[in-house]
N, C-alpha and C positions, 0 to 999 in steps of 0.2 A: 465333746469340741469336736463339730465337724466344719473338715476347713476341705474345699474342693480345688485350690488352687494356692500354688506357693508365691507369696506376695514377696516381691522386691522393690527395690529404688537404684536409681542411677546417678553417680555422684558423677557431674558432668567435670569438675573441676580433676579427681583424679581418675576418670574415665574408669571405672571399674562398678560394679553390678554389686548391690549387698542385698541378701538371700535370709528372711525370715528362719531361723534356726526352727523356730517351736513348730514352725508349719511341716518343716523336715522329719522332723520327730514327730509328730504325727501321721504323716504319712506310712514311713517305715516303719513305726514299730507299734501302729495302733492301740497306741494307750491309752485308757479312758484321762489320765492326768498327763499331756504330753509337756508341761510344763514344771513339775516335778520330776517327770523323770530326766528333763532338761537339768534341773538343777543338780541332779545326784550325777547326770553324768560328765556335767563341769566340775564337781570336787574330784570326779575318778578321773579324769582327763589331768586335770592340773594335778592332785596330788599323788597319784598312782603310777599314772603313764609319763610324768616328767614333763607334760606340756607346758613348762612354762610362761611360754609367750602367750597363751589362752586368751585372758583378759584383754590383753593390750589389743588381741587381733578381734574382739567383738566392740560394737556400736550401736548404742541406742537409737533408732531410730523411730519417728512416731507413723506408723502403720494403720488402715484401716480395719477394723476387728468385723464380727459377725454382724455387730449391733448397730454397724454404720459409722460409731464414733471411734477415733485417733487415739492410740496406747500407745506408750513406749512399748517398743520390743526389741529382744534382742537379734541384732543381724550382724552377717561377716559375709566375706569376700568368697571367692570361689575355692581357693586354694586351702583358707580356712576350715569352710566346709567341706569339701573331700576327705580333708585330714578328721573332720568330725564323723563323718561316716564310716572310717575303716572302723570305730572304737564302737558301732551300734551291732549288737547282736541281732539280726534281724535278718529274715530271708530274703529280704527285699533289699535289704543292702547290699547283699551279696553276688547279684552284678556287676555293682557299680566298684564292687572292692576290684573283683575279678578284671574289671577293666582297668584299674586304678595300677595291678600287678603285669597287668600286659603291655601298657603306656611307658611301666617304671623299666620293664625288662627291653624294650625297642628304643626307650632312652639309653640304655648301656651299650646297646647293639653300635647303634648312632657314634657314640663317644668311642669304642674302640674302631670303628668304622665308618670316616664321617660321609663317605658318597652312598649309604643305606639312607642316610637321611635326604640327601638330594634326589635320590632316585623317588623314594618315598612323596616328597612334595612335589615330583614330576606329575606322577600318579593322582594325586590328590587333586593339582589344578585339572587334568586332563577329565577326568570324573566331573569335574565341575563344569566342561564345557569349553577350555581354553584351549586356542589354536595353538602349534609347536611354536607357531614364532611369539605368540605372547609370553607362553612359557621359557623360550629362551632368553624373551628380553628381562624377564621376572629374574631368572635366574642370576643372570649378569649383573643385573642393578642390586642383587643383595650379594654379591661378591666384592660390590663395588663400596657396597652397606657398611661388611664387616673388613674393609680395608680401613675406611674411616674410623670408624668406632676403636681397633685397635690404634689408629692413629693416638687417638684421645685418651686412649688407656696409658699410652707410654709417654702420656703429659700429664699423666696424674688428673686426669678426669674421668671420675671411677662413678659417680653419683648419677643416680636415676636423671635427678631431676634435671643436672647439668645436661646431659645428652638430649633429654626432651628441649631444654632452651634453644640448643643449638643445631638442633634438629628442624626446632620451627623457624629460627634467622635464616637459614640454607631454603627451605621451604619459600618462605615468603619473598626471598631474593628472585625467584623463577616463575613463581605463579601467583603473586600478589596476593595471597590467600596462606593464613595461617592455618597449621594443620586440622584444628577443630573446624575452623570456617569450610576448609574442604570438605569434609568429612561431613560437617551438617549439606554442605551441598549436594552431595551424594545420598543423604538420607542413613548416613552411619552413626551408629554410636560406638560398640565396644568391637566391631570390626576392624581388622588389618588394613588402613586407608591404599596400601600398594597392591593389597590384592583384588582392588576394587578399581584401579585405576585403566587407562586407557593405554594403548603400544606408546604414545607419543608420550605421555604424562610419565609412565615409565623411566622411556628415553631422557627428560627433562630435568629428571628425580636424580638420575645415572648420573647427567654431565654435570649437575650442579652440586653432589656429592662428590663426584670424580675432581 
């Protein structure tokens, strides 16, 4: 089974990318029978490693195969895919595992010293060519956003779906567009809308949330 690319599908409603697990397995393991390999790995993940939510995270999507026809294929989101890769004993999977370990370590440092997260964000925006003025506005806007979400949590609003609904209401009030419509206008899918806003848009967003 020769696969040249990783098949994927974007869920507009959930704003999530789903990837073919078989394609990932085929590339990482070079197995002659990646479907059988994945079947055995599923059992191992669930029974031996205690990943009890694995089957809940897998969705069946119709994806085009090498014969041009579409078949139901096991797919999952990025987070679950990275978890699966951690259990693949392959040299090709090792760089991803090292990256996950580094990200985990950086996240632990940020939890003990939040200023490191802000410094890392600034450096990332600089590498993307953002001006100091834009970066300052983006960081100030994030601080306002954090205060708003803390307020929501204090009033027992905790579900991500509720956060999305309230965010959309606020966004529509100042822009006349839903978050989804604004992202479509900018040609975005899974990217963070605020990271692609102009300085004026960041200011209006922060004022609306304030």
